[in-house]
Structures are given as C-alpha cells and as structure tokens.
C-alpha positions in Angstrom: -73.8 -21.1 42.5 -71.8 -20.8 46.0 -73.0 -18.6 48.2 -75.0 -16.5 45.6 -71.5 -15.8 43.8 -70.4 -17.3 40.0 -69.7 -21.0 39.7 -66.5 -22.2 39.9 -65.9 -22.1 35.8 -65.7 -18.4 36.1 -62.7 -18.6 38.5 -61.5 -20.7 35.4 -62.2 -18.4 32.9 -60.4 -15.2 35.3 -57.7 -17.2 35.9 -56.9 -18.1 32.0 -56.2 -14.7 31.5 -53.1 -14.8 33.5 -52.0 -18.0 34.0 -50.7 -20.8 31.2 -53.8 -23.0 29.6 -51.8 -26.1 30.6 -51.8 -24.5 34.6 -55.4 -24.2 34.8 -56.4 -27.7 35.1 -54.1 -28.3 38.0 -55.3 -25.1 40.3 -56.9 -26.7 43.2 -60.5 -26.1 43.7 -59.8 -23.9 47.1 -58.0 -21.6 44.9 -60.9 -21.7 42.1 -63.3 -20.6 44.9 -61.0 -18.1 46.4 -61.0 -16.3 42.8 -65.0 -16.6 42.3 -65.3 -15.3 46.0 -63.1 -12.1 44.9 -64.5 -11.8 41.8 -67.8 -11.9 43.3 -66.9 -8.9 45.7 -66.3 -11.1 48.9 -62.9 -11.2 50.9 -60.3 -13.9 52.0 -59.6 -12.8 55.5 -61.9 -12.7 58.0 -63.2 -9.1 59.2 -62.1 -9.7 62.5 -58.7 -10.7 61.2 -58.4 -7.5 59.3 -59.6 -5.3 62.3 -56.9 -6.8 64.4 -54.1 -6.0 61.9 -55.4 -2.8 61.4 -55.7 -2.1 65.5 -52.0 -3.7 66.0 -50.7 -1.2 62.9 -52.2 1.9 64.5 -50.7 0.8 67.8 -46.9 0.3 66.1 -47.7 3.7 64.1 -48.8 5.3 67.4 -45.6 4.3 69.0 -43.3 5.2 66.4 -44.8 9.0 66.3 -44.4 8.8 70.4 -40.7 8.5 70.4 -38.8 12.0 69.5 -36.2 12.2 67.2 -33.5 12.4 69.9 -34.8 9.1 71.5 -34.9 7.4 68.3 -31.3 8.2 68.0 -30.3 7.5 71.6 -32.1 4.1 70.6 -30.3 3.4 67.6 -27.0 4.1 69.1 -27.6 2.0 72.0 -28.4 -0.6 69.5 -25.1 -0.2 68.0 -23.7 -0.9 71.2 -22.6 2.6 72.3 -22.3 3.2 75.5 -24.2 6.0 77.6 -21.5 8.1 77.5 -20.4 7.7 74.1 -24.1 8.5 72.8 -24.0 11.7 75.1 -20.7 12.8 73.3 -22.1 11.9 69.7 -25.6 13.8 70.0 -23.6 17.0 71.9 -26.0 16.5 75.1 -25.1 15.8 78.7 -25.0 12.2 80.4 -28.4 13.1 82.3 -30.1 13.9 79.1 -29.0 10.4 77.8 -30.4 8.7 80.9 -33.5 10.7 80.7 -34.0 9.9 77.1 -33.1 6.3 78.4 -36.0 6.2 81.1 -38.4 7.6 78.5 -38.1 5.1 75.9 -38.4 2.4 78.8 -41.5 3.7 79.7 -43.0 4.1 76.1 -41.6 0.7 74.8 -42.7 -0.7 78.2 -39.4 -2.3 78.7 -37.5 -3.0 81.8 -33.9 -3.1 80.6 -31.9 -1.4 77.5 -31.7 -5.0 75.9 -35.7 -5.2 76.1 -36.0 -1.7 75.1 -33.7 -2.5 71.9 -35.8 -5.8 71.2 -39.5 -4.2 71.1 -37.6 -1.3 68.9 -36.8 -3.8 66.4 -40.1 -5.6 66.6 -41.5 -2.7 66.0 -39.5 -1.8 63.1 -38.6 1.8 64.9 -34.6 0.8 64.5 -33.0 -1.3 61.9 
C-alpha cells in the first residue's frame, strides 16, 4: 500500500475503463500513483497552493466588483485607443467626469498611467 491507499494495480484498473488496453502498459508510474491518490480521496495539488489560488481569485473578483459600469466602459474605450474627449462624447458625460473616472481607476487598479491601468485590467480579465 502507498500511504494507506490502494496499490498501483487499482490505478491501472481504473484507467483501463477509459484508455485503450494498449495504452495502459505505457502509463508512467507517476500517473498510476496519481490515479491511486485521487481514487483514495487525496489531492494532487498541495492545500497551500489551493488556498493561494483561491485568494488570487477572490482578489480578482473583488477588484472586478469594485469597478462601476461606467468606469469599466471608460477603461474599455481607453483600451480601444479613444482619447478622453471622445470617451466623454460617446458616454454622454463631461470631460471632468472622465478625468474623475480615470483617477478612480488608477486608485482601484494601483496604476500610475493609463497604459498601466489597461495592462492591469487585461491581466485581471476586466476588459478584452
């Protein structure tokens, strides 16, 4: 037994249900052990890594939720290359309001320039 889990042949039997029989003999031992680990209720990803990934996801969701619909639209238009005046015209708002949205976006995204805001927004999947 491996760590109290079923021996590797169990992994081969489980895989035989989903792989052609000729493939099973070429399955590396590490995959065989991984199948046994998961079949025994274990995980392949360390709990610390899962916690880190979940925290990153929550942070991204939090940033996405913190942007207003209009801020997101300003960001999208800015990423498309529209100057501030055009953004104001297209959204039917004043230039001062666009500047206010840009300052707010800079703070929320911790960006020091329009380009940095766009790069961060794309990395966070806030815009295409």
